[in-house]
C-alpha positions, 0 to 999 in steps of 0.5 A: 501499500502506498503512503497519500503525500505528505501535506501541511495540515495533515500529521500521521499518528504512530503509536508504540513511536518511542522505540523498535519498530514504532521508531523506525517507522516516525524517521521513515515518515519523516525523511517523506516530510509527513507531520508526526505525533507520535504516542508511546508510555516513555515520555522521555523517550518520546523527547528525544525523539521529537526533537531529533526527528524536527531536526532532522527532517524539518517537519513538526512532530507532537509527543502524547505520552500515554500508553 
């Protein structure tokens, strides 16, 4: 399945984003230009990843620490 093109008004939600497949999915989506909403339990790791993605890919990233 292909992804739609990134849009300034769209946000992709990634769950389990603090590590593993979720973090890698977030990185790939950011490289493709998608704005993200990252969700996971570990708030510190989420913030680290969001800082990495904002600086590296120039996308908007919001984090939500939740189970």
